C-alpha positions as CSV (number, residue, x, y, z in Angstrom):
1,M,37.4,14.0,164.8
2,K,36.9,17.1,163.6
3,A,39.2,18.5,161.0
4,D,40.0,22.3,161.5
5,K,38.9,24.6,158.8
6,K,42.3,24.9,156.9
7,T,42.7,21.0,157.4
8,L,38.9,21.1,155.7
9,L,39.2,23.1,153.0
10,K,42.7,21.3,152.0
11,E,41.3,17.9,151.9
12,I,38.5,19.7,149.9
13,E,40.5,20.8,147.3
14,F,42.5,17.3,147.4
15,A,39.0,15.9,147.1
16,L,38.1,18.4,143.8
17,Q,41.6,17.3,142.1
18,M,40.8,13.8,142.2
19,Y,38.5,12.8,139.4
20,S,38.0,8.4,138.9
21,D,35.4,6.2,138.1
22,N,36.8,4.7,141.1
23,V,37.0,6.7,143.9
24,S,34.1,8.8,145.5
25,Y,35.0,11.4,148.1
26,Y,32.0,12.8,150.5
27,L,32.0,15.4,153.6
28,K,30.8,13.6,156.3
29,L,28.1,16.0,157.5
30,D,28.3,15.1,161.3
31,S,31.6,15.3,162.0
32,L,32.8,17.6,159.2
33,E,35.2,14.4,157.7
34,I,36.2,13.5,154.8
35,A,35.2,10.3,153.9
36,F,36.0,8.0,150.6
37,S,34.4,4.9,148.9
38,V,36.4,2.7,146.4
39,D,34.5,0.5,143.7
40,P,34.9,-2.8,145.1
41,C,36.4,-4.2,142.3
42,F,39.5,-2.1,142.9
43,D,39.7,-2.6,146.7
44,N,38.3,-5.3,148.9
45,D,40.2,-4.4,151.7
46,P,37.6,-5.1,154.3
47,D,38.0,-1.8,156.1
48,I,37.3,0.5,152.9
49,Q,34.6,-1.9,152.4
50,M,33.0,-1.4,155.9
51,K,33.4,2.9,155.0
52,N,31.4,2.1,151.7
53,K,28.9,0.3,153.5
54,E,28.5,3.5,156.3
55,I,28.0,6.1,153.1
56,E,25.5,4.1,151.4
57,K,23.3,3.1,155.2
58,N,23.2,6.9,155.9
59,P,23.4,8.6,152.8
60,D,21.8,11.6,154.5
61,N,24.9,12.2,156.7
62,Y,27.2,12.1,153.4
63,L,27.4,15.0,150.3
64,K,29.1,14.0,147.7
65,I,32.3,16.2,146.7
66,E,32.1,16.0,142.8
67,P,35.7,17.0,141.6
68,F,36.3,18.8,138.6
69,K,36.4,17.0,135.2
70,S,39.7,16.3,132.6
71,F,38.1,19.2,130.5
72,D,37.7,22.1,133.6
73,A,41.5,21.1,134.5
74,F,42.4,21.6,130.4
75,S,40.6,25.0,130.8
76,L,42.4,26.4,133.9
77,M,45.8,25.3,132.0
78,E,44.5,27.3,129.0
79,K,44.0,30.4,131.6
80,F,47.2,29.8,132.9
81,A,48.7,29.6,129.3
82,D,46.6,33.1,128.7
83,S,48.6,34.3,131.3
84,V,52.1,33.4,130.5
85,E,54.3,36.7,129.4
86,D,56.8,34.7,127.6
87,K,55.6,34.8,123.9
88,R,57.7,31.5,122.9
89,L,56.7,29.6,126.0
90,Q,53.0,31.0,125.6
91,S,53.4,29.6,121.9
92,K,55.0,26.3,123.1
93,L,52.4,25.6,126.0
94,Y,49.7,26.3,123.3
95,K,51.0,24.0,120.9
96,A,50.6,21.2,124.1
97,F,47.2,21.5,124.3
98,G,46.7,20.5,120.9
99,A,49.0,17.7,120.6
100,R,48.5,13.9,122.4
101,K,48.5,13.8,126.1
102,P,48.1,17.4,126.4
103,F,48.6,17.4,130.2
104,E,51.7,15.3,130.4
105,N,53.5,17.8,127.8
106,F,52.3,20.7,129.3
107,K,53.9,19.6,132.3
108,T,56.9,18.6,130.6
109,I,57.4,22.2,128.7
110,L,56.8,23.7,133.1
111,N,59.6,21.4,133.7
112,Y,62.4,23.6,131.4
113,H,60.4,27.0,132.3
114,L,61.3,26.3,136.6
115,E,60.2,29.7,137.0
116,Y,56.8,29.5,135.2
117,R,56.6,26.2,136.8
118,E,56.5,27.5,140.1
119,K,53.9,30.1,138.9
120,W,51.8,27.3,137.3
121,Y,51.4,25.5,140.7
122,K,50.7,28.9,142.8
123,F,47.5,29.6,139.6
124,K,46.7,25.9,140.2
125,D,46.5,26.1,144.1
126,K,44.8,29.0,144.5
127,F,42.1,27.8,142.1
128,Y,41.3,25.1,144.0
129,A,41.9,27.2,147.1
130,K,38.9,29.6,146.1
131,A,36.7,26.5,144.6
132,A,36.9,24.5,148.1
133,T,36.3,28.0,150.0
134,E,32.9,28.1,147.6
135,W,32.2,24.3,147.4
136,L,32.4,24.5,151.4
137,K,30.4,27.9,151.7
138,K,27.9,26.7,149.0
139,H,26.9,23.2,151.3
């Protein structure tokens, strides 16, 4: 069943954020639905394997959605930190980037600053919404 444009864009946003070596997302061109394939080593469910075979047999009907890499997500966090007006918080976020587990530390710091946590999610959502729209226009 063909998704409406708003739903399709949300699904593309999701796919753009889901970097994984084991799962790939595709736009099924004849129905404009999102499909995915899973590495058989990680999920040998017969239904999923059937979908994998469908994608393999009809590659011209599936357009792979290349997700952003962790480097891109890191850059997005840096851009957000650059926009933070609270200099003490900004300093903490910058320090998180240089520490072990920068993604986890970034989120933990924002959990103590609820106003900025909300701003982060809006910032991130806006970025991925724009990226999904641009991806769909391009393809």
